[in-house]
N, C-alpha and C positions, 0 to 999 in steps of 0.2 A: 390438697392433690392426694391421689390415691397411691396407696402404696404397690410394692410386687407382692403379688399374692405366693405367699410361702409355699401351699399348698398344691400347685403347678408347676410341671415341669413337662418339657417336651418328651414324645416317647423317645427314646436313642438307643441304639444295638448296633454291633458291627453291620447286620443286615438290615437296619432302616436307616431311610434318607430323611436326615432330619432339615431342619432350618438351617443348623449349623452347617451342616456338610452342602447344602444348595451354596449357600454363603462364601466357604471355602474353596467350592469344585473350580477348578479352573475354567477361564473364560477365553475358549477360541474367536479370533473374530474372524473374516472374510479372507481368504488367501488371495494374494496379489503375485502374477507371474511375472518374469523378466521379460523382454521382448523377443529372445530366443525360445520361450517357450520351454524350457527345460528344468525350470527353479522358481519356486514361490515361494513368498513368506507369511508369515500368519502372527499378527500380533497377539500376543496372551498374556492374560493378568492371572495372577491367584492371590488372594485374601486369606490371612493368617489372622483370627481372631487373636490367640496368644500375643503375638506381637503388636497385634493392631495396626498392618502395614499389607501394603496393595503392592507385592513384586510383579514390575512391569517386565516383560521379555518378549523377543522374537522367535519364532521359529521358522526357519528354513528349510524346504520339503522338496526333495527329489523329485520332479512329475516324472520320470522314466520308469517307474514302479520298481526300482532298488531295494524300495524301503528305507533311504538315507535321510537323515535328519541332522543340521545343527541347531543346536540352540543357544540365544545370546542373552544373558541377564542383563537388565538395562537398571541403573542406579537413575536415571534421571526421567525415564520414560521416553516421550517425543513420539513423532510421527515418522516412516520410512518411505522411500521410494527407491526404485533400481535405476542406479548409476551406468552400470554394465552387468553383462551377463554373470558374474560372478561376484559385484560389486555393490553392494546394500548403501543408501545414504541416510543417516539419522538425522534429524532436525532436532534442538532441543533449546531449551529458553536460556542464552547467555545473560550476562552482565548488561549489554546495552541492546541488545536485540534476541536473533536467533541464530545459534552457531550451526553449521552444516558438517557433519562428518562423514569418514567415508569408512566403511566395514569390509573387509576383502574376506571373502566366504573360502572356507576348506572344511573338507568332510574329514571325520578319522574313523575308525573303527565302532566307534562308540555311538550309541545312536538314542543315550537316555538325557536326563536333564544334568548329569554332570561333563556333557560333550560341549567344553569350550575351545575347540578348535580355530581359534581365530585372532589373529593380531589385533593390539590397541588399536583403535580409531585414528584416524588423520584429519586435523581440520581441513576444511576444503573453502571456508569461508562464510561469511554472517550476512545475514538480512536485516536491515534498521530497524525492526520490528517484533515485540514480543509476540504478536498475535499469529504470525505466519504460519500458513497451515496451508491442506488440501493442496498437495506438490503432484503434479503431471510433469513426467522428464521424456524427453525425447530426445535417446540416444544417436539419431542418426544427425540430428541437427545441434545438439547440446542446447537446445531451448528449455528452461524449466519454469513452468507456469504455475503460479502459487497464489493465493490470496491472502488479504491481509485486512486490518482495520486503519482506515485512515478519516483524516476531518474534510469537510466538503471541499476543500482545494485539491484533493487526490494526492496531495506531497506525500510520499513514502518516507523520505529523509526527514522531514519535521515533523513526525507524528511525537518522538519524545519529549521537544522541546514544548509542543502544543499541550501536551499531558502534562507536564509540568507547571504551566500555566493554569490549565483547568484545576489541577488539584490544590494551586494556590490563590484561586480566585477569593478566597476569604468568606467564603459562604458553603454552604452546601444543598444550595437548591436548584431544583430542576425547573425549568419553565417553558411551556408548549404552546403555539400557536396553531401546531395541527396533529393528528396521530399519526402514530402511535403515541401513547404515553407511558406504557410499559408495555412488554412483549414476552410471553412465555413465564420467564423467570427473573428479566431485569427489566430496570427503570431505563428508557430510550436515551443516549445523550447523542452526542455530536456526530457520533463517528458509524461508518457503517462499511461493510465489506466489499473490496475491489480486487480486480484481477491485476497480475503485475506478470511481468517475463525479466528473466536472467538469462545470462549464458554461464555453463560449466563443462569446462572441455581438460581434459587429460594434456600434460606437455610433455615435451620431450624427456623431463626427468622420468617420467613415468606417474607423477602427483598430480593430483584431481585439484583444482583452481576454480571458484566461482567468480566473475565480473563485478566491478562495482557499479556497471552502468545498468540501473535497473529502467525498463522501460515502464509505463503506464498507459495501456491502451483504453483504459475506461474513464482518464481523467476527463471533467469539464462534460461528462455525457449524465449526469444524476443516476447511473447506472451502479446500481449494487449487488453482486454476484459473489458467491452464492446466496441463496435467499434466505434470510432469519425465517424460523429461527432452527431449523432441521437440514437446512441446504450443505451440500459438501461437493467433493469431486463430481459427484452426479450430475450438476447442476453445470457443468460446462465441458468443453472437450478440446482438445489441441490437435493439429494435423502440422506438417513441416513449416506452415507459414502462417496459420490463423489460427485463431480460439473462436470456437460457438460457445455461446453463452444463453440462460434465460436468468430474465431479471422482471420483477415487479415494473409495472407499466407505471412509469415516472410521473404521466401527466394526472393520475388517480389517486386519489385518498386511500393508503394501503387498508388500513382498519376496516373499511368497507366493500373493498374488492379483491378479486384474486387472480385479475387479469394479469398475465405476465408474456414477456416478447420474447423471441429469439432472436438473436443478431450473431453477426458475423465481422471480426476485426483483424487486421495484419497483427500476427505476435508484438511488434516492434513498434506498433501504435500509430503508423506513418499515414494512416488514412482513417477516418473515421467510422463508427458501427454501422451497418446495412441491417436494417430491419428484414428476416425472412418469414415473419409470421404475416397473416393476412390482415391484423387488427381486429378480426372479429371473433375471436378467441378467448376461450377463458384462462385457467393457470395452463402453463406448460412445463415438463419437466425430462431430463434425460437426454439432452442433447448429444448426438454421437457423428463422428466423420465416419465413413468408409476407409478403407486402409489408401486408396488411392487419392482421396481429398476432395474428390468430384462430387460428392454428394452428404447431405446430411440427414440423420433423423431424428427424430425427439417425440413424446406423447404431449398428446393435446387435449383438454378439454373444452366442450363446447360452450360453458354456461361460466360466466364471469358472476363471482358471489357464491359460487357450491363448488367447494372444494373436494368431493366424492362425486362428481360425474364422473361419465366413462372415460375412460384415458383411449385416447384413438394413435394409431401408429402414423404420422406423417413425414415423408419423405420429402427433401428440396433437392434438386438437379442443380449444383452450382454451374455446372456449364450451358443446359439448357434455359435455365433461370424460370423452372417450371417447381409449384409446389403440388402436391395430391396427397389425399389421403388414403391409407391404405386399408386398414380395418374397420372401415365405415360399418360393416354389417357384422362383425364378429362381437358378441355380448361379454366380452372380459376386459380387464382392464390392467395393461402390462404396468410391470414397474422399472423395468431397466431392460436395452437394449445395447446388441453388439453386432457389428458387422461380421460376416467369415471373412478370412484372409484374402480370398479372392472375389469377395464383395459381390457374390451370388447369392447369398443366404444374410437373412436376418436372425437372430437369436435372439431370445427373450423370456424374461420369468414375468409369472402371472399367476394369481389367485385362481383357483379354480375347485369349486366344490369344497372349502377348507383346508387347500393343498396349495402348496407355491410350487407350481412345474415349471419346468423348462420346456420351451416351443421353439419350432423351427420354421420359420417362413421364406419361401422363394422373395428374391428381390424383384418385382415386376419391371417391364419395360417402360421407359417414362413417358408419359401422355403430350400430346401436342400440344396444352395446356395446361394452367393451373384448375384443379378443380378438387371438390372435398366428394364428389362422387363418380370418379373414375370407372369406365366401363373395362374390369378387370376380370381373368378368369378366377374362379374360387382357389385355385391352388397359389393365387398372391394375396389372398383377403381371406384365408381361415389358417393361422398356423395349427402345425401338428407339434402333439404333444411328445417328447421323449423321455420324460420322467413322469411319475404316475401317483408318489405318494411325499408325505412329508414336506419340507419347506426349504426350497433354493435361494440363494442369494450370492451375491459378487459374482455374477457369470462376466467369461474373460475367455475369447476364441485366442487360440495358438497358433504358430505356423506349423506346419505339416498334417493341418485337418485335424486337429484336436481343440476341446474346450474344457476349461474347469469350473467349477462352482464350490461352493461352501451348501452343506446341507445340515439341517437341525432335526429333531423330531420331538414329540412329547415324551421322549427317551433318553436324548443326549441332545447334549450343544453341539455346535459346529465340527463336522469333520469336511475336510478336502477330498472332493471325488472327482475324477477325470471319464471323458467320454473319448475314445479313440476313433480314428478311420470315421469322420464325420463324411466325407466322399460317399462311401456305400452308403451311409444313411440317407444323404442327400440323392442319391441314384434312385432309390426306392421310392424316396417321396416324389419325384419328376417323375416317375414313371406310372404315378397315381396309386402305388401301393402304401397308401398312409398307415395302414393297420400293422407295418412292417416295426413302425417305432415303437412297438410293443414289446419287441426283443431286444431293446437297445438295455446294456447293462451296465451302468458307471461302474468305475473301479474306483474301491475306497482307499484312498492315499494314506490317512492318516487315523489315529484311534487315541485322539487327547485325551479323553475321560474314561474309555472301557474298563480301566483296571479298576477307576473308582466305584463304578457304577455297575459292575456286573455281579455282583452278589447283593442287588437291592431291591432287586424283585420290583421295577418300575412297571405302570401299569401302561400297555401302549395305546389305550383307547379304543374303544370299539363306536364304530357308528349307529347312529340308531335317524329315522325317519318318520314321518308323522304326519298327519294333517294340520294344518294352522290354519289362521286367518283366510276368507275368501277360497277356501278347499286347497290353498297350497300347499305343497310339500316343501317340511322345513328338516331342517336337518340337525344335530346336534351329536354330541358325545357323551358316553359313561365311560367313567374310569373307578374300577373296582378296588375295594380296599385291600391291605395287606392282610390276608389270612383269611381271605373269602373261600367258602366254599358256598356252592350251590345246594337250595334246600333249606339254609339254616332261615328259617321265617323269622323276620321281624327282629334282626340281630344286629344291622347295623346303619348307624346316624347317617343323615345325607345331607350333603350341601349342592344346593343351586349355586353356581357361578353365573354372574350375568357381566357380559361384555360391557366397554366402553364404546366410544364413538361418536354418535351410535352407529356410525357407519366405519364398522368393523367386523372382524369372527374370528371366533376362538379357532383356531387353525393347529394342525398336525408339527407343532412349532415348538422348542424350546425357551421359556420365559424362566429369568432370574427375577420376575417382582410377582405375580401370580400363576405359581407353577401346580398345574394341579395334582400333582405326584406327591407333593407337598403335603395336601391333605389326605391322598389315599392312603400315605404310610403313616398319617395320626390314625386312620382308622374309619374316614368319613366316605361314604360312596358319593362320587363325584359326579353332576350334571351338570354339563356345560353347554348351552343350545345356542343354535344362530338363531333368533327370529327375525322379522319384517327389519330392513334395514341392514341387517348384516351384508358384508361383501363377497363376492366370490361366489354368487349364485344368482349373477345377471342382474342388469342395472335396474330392471322393474322391481325386483325386490329390494334393492338399496335405495331407491327413491321413496317407497310406498311407506317409509315412515314420516317423511317432512308431513309438518301439520298435522301428525299423527300420534305422537308420543306416549300417548298414554292410553292408545286405541289397538291397533292390531299387533302390536309386539307383544299386548299381556294375553290376547287370545292365544297367540302361538305358547306363550311360555307355559300357559292354564293345561292347554293341551297336550303339552310337551313333558310336563309334569305326572299329568295322571296317566299318559303312556308310558313313563318311564315306572313309576309305583304298580302299573298291572303287569310289565315285563318282570318286574324282579320283586319278587316278594320277599325277597330278603330284606328290604328295606324295612325298619322300622319309621314309619309315618309321623309317627307322635315324637320324632327326635331328627325334627328339621330343623335346618338355617340356611340362610340366603346372603351373600355377599355380593358388593358390585364397586366400582369405581367410575367416576367421569357418568358416562349415561348411565352406566351401571348402577351407580349412587344415585342417580335420580329415580332410576325403578325402585331401587329399595325405600327410596322416601314415598314412594308412588303405593308401592304392595302395601307401606305401611297404613296408608289412609283407606285401604281397599279390603276388609277384610271379608268382603263376601267373593272375592277369586277364589277363595277355599285352599290357599295352601298352607295354613297352618302352622307357620314357622315361629320355633320358640325364640329363636332371636337372630337378629338383623347384623350386619355391619354395612356401612356406608362410608366408601374412600372418596374425597374431593367431589361428592355428589351435588347437585342441584337441588336446592329446597323452595326459592321462590324464582318459577322462572322469567317472570315479568322483571324483577330487579337485576337477573344475571342479562337480559339484554340490555343494561345500561353500565354494567360493571365490567363484563369479558372484556379481553383484550381485539379478539379477531371479531369484530361486528359483525359482518359478512355472516358467521355461521349461525348466528341467533336469527338475524336476517332473514336467511333461508328458511331454517328450521321451524320457526313460528309463523311466516308470512307475512313477514315486513318488520320495522322496528316495534321497540316495545310500547309507542305509544299510538300506533297504529291501529284500525277498527278490527283487524282480522287479527292481527297478535295480539292485542288484549283480549279478545274474545276467546281466543285460544288459551291464554292463562288462565283465564276464569275459569276454563274447563278441565284444563291439564296439570297446573301449578300444584305440586304437591303440600304446599303452604296453604292452601285452601280447604283441605281435607284434615288438618290438625288434630279436630275434635272428634275422629275417629280411631288415632292413635292409640293403640295399646302394648305392643310387642318391646321387650327389651333391645336397646340398639346402641351399637358402638359406632362411634363418628371419629374419622380421621380425617386430618387434614394438613397440606404443607402452607407456612404462611407466605412463600415465593411463588403460589401457584398463581398467576395471575389470568388463566384460561377461565378457573373458577374460586373467584377468591374465598379466603376461608370464613367469611362473614357467611356463607353458605351454611357451614356445619355447624357454627358458632350459635347461628339463629336456630336450626334445628333442637339441637341440644339444650339449648334454653327451652324452648317447646314441650321436650320431654321432661326435663327436669320440673317443671310447671304443671306438670301433668301427673307428674307422681311417679313415671314411669322408668324404671331403671335403666340405667344411662351412664355411657361412659364418654369424654371428649378426649383425644389424644391429638396433639398439634405439635407438629416437626418444623420450628422456626425458620429452618435451613433448607427444606426440599421444597420441590417444585409441584408440579401435577402427578410426579411420580416421587416413589423414594428410591433414591439411588446411593447413599451412604449406607455402607457394609454394616455400622454399628447400628444404625436407623433400621433398616430391613429386619436383623435378628429382632429389635423392638417392635417392630410390624409385625413380624410373625409370633411373638409372643403374645402380645396383646391380643390378635384376631382369634389364636388357639384357645388363649385361657376364656376369653369371653365364649366361643364356642361351648369349652367344655363346662363352665358354669350350667348350662341349662339344659345339654344334651349327652355330657359325658356321662362314663361309668360312676356309678355311684358306690 
């Protein structure tokens, strides 16, 4: 095995943002407001390389603009939800299940991390499952809805005993008759996630107590929600009486279908679920009730088998039993929804030209019948942007006409923002003055990492536009290295970053894994392009990569690279490198076999990338993805022909560039044999190469220590070939 290079070290200084700084920087989550709309909690974690510990905590932020915060350090981590206006519930793993504790929030004059103005938490009750998660609590009704992993019988109370029987079965075999066999980073067992409810109330003694009467509204349905592997509270919502949720269609093989149905069911499970979707849809996401519980909205994709189809807003009027599509003609894909508290507007977040913006849309009157193409005025079909930069998430509307969201950027992790006086904004939109939304000024309520980053000089990124394949406009970002001075010709090495997906994008958003500013701070001019296949630039542009992985995207990248070299003569084109992960890793392997592209890279880094596309069609977990992207199953004629044309493994005879390969052994999306095979080819060709395997990582590198090692290996590799001599 290779040893650590004693001659290489990160550039580190008080004014440099190094990989160690990234790993130890605080990581705020998205804010969650209470029902009254005056407080929000923010999950927070901060890792110490010295202690090798990740300290979990929660901040409670006043939304009144007075700057008050409370900080609660947590020994056991856990999840939170609001019990009452000033009371937080924490759920942590206990000896036999999940224990619920109540924190009474109080503020002192302090606002820093030494603020411990809270009493010891009080035990509220327990859930008989250690997998309880994704909590939604309604203070008005006392209903807590949550998810937990259960066996096919759906019985929450017998999970522990069945776990014991499974562990003591006398072997460690998994036996399968259907797919999935494994998904994302786990071998599939007998358990799946379902939704449950229980009552929590405050007694006359002032103490909170949870009932032991757990309701199982999905029992016996074969409905599993949230949907693995990434579903959470965005996969269901609860009104005073009902739960609305999305689940994979129980009649279809999961591995090669994306179809999800939306159902509604009483919280207490007294009736069976009723489907709200038409049955002709693909995936569905983010179902939400309006405030009155009279309407449900969700996001719906048309095509079964295509996870990156355009998401459209669908509204179901529960009183009239009419379902209609709202944004049929809007060429963007929302990712989250929230009704205003008076139910007159929908607020949403959606990617738009490499930013994630907040939009407002007036709720239309319900048509007379269900339809995907209702005749509606444009004010009901075209959302109006009320933010215009960076990346918003965690959208939530509040009483009194406000909304909060969290926002990150290329230069900062999440902070909490609030938009007040929505009624005035809505009035301008109703008057037809959509341009007035440009004057909305969200108020920044937190500054979690400002002090740690203020002297680092991070690059905000500059947008570039150029002509790509088929004369299409293509966007990208350039980030200048620390110490950049205009006019210093051929001084700076350049790094081309290639995003994954391929239906993804480099956005004005913070990342703890592929952070462009880590590379600028180490002295690289960073180029991050959004070629054909990228999201947020319209569905036609996203769709155009299917069955063309080695085609138009590379025309775009070649043109973009030439554009950058022309516009920035400070770049030393003879000291250029490239790196990518997932589809970006495929791109690295494809560039290896095509020196005629003229990039002239001196070193390459491939993280969890495709080497043999045809083999990947057999070995990946989500078979629907390959079947869509490659025109069929790996043995079908179209797919086989495309793999002959576009599989990197068919061009190994043209490989010549030094390459670092990195892979996680728990990556079941792209198994580690892809990188091992490419490494074997490089080694037999006598090309300088290195393989780094992380046995416990999946498609991403999440462990803090592994992340530091990842950065060390990548930057050491670049330095070997284009570093200062």
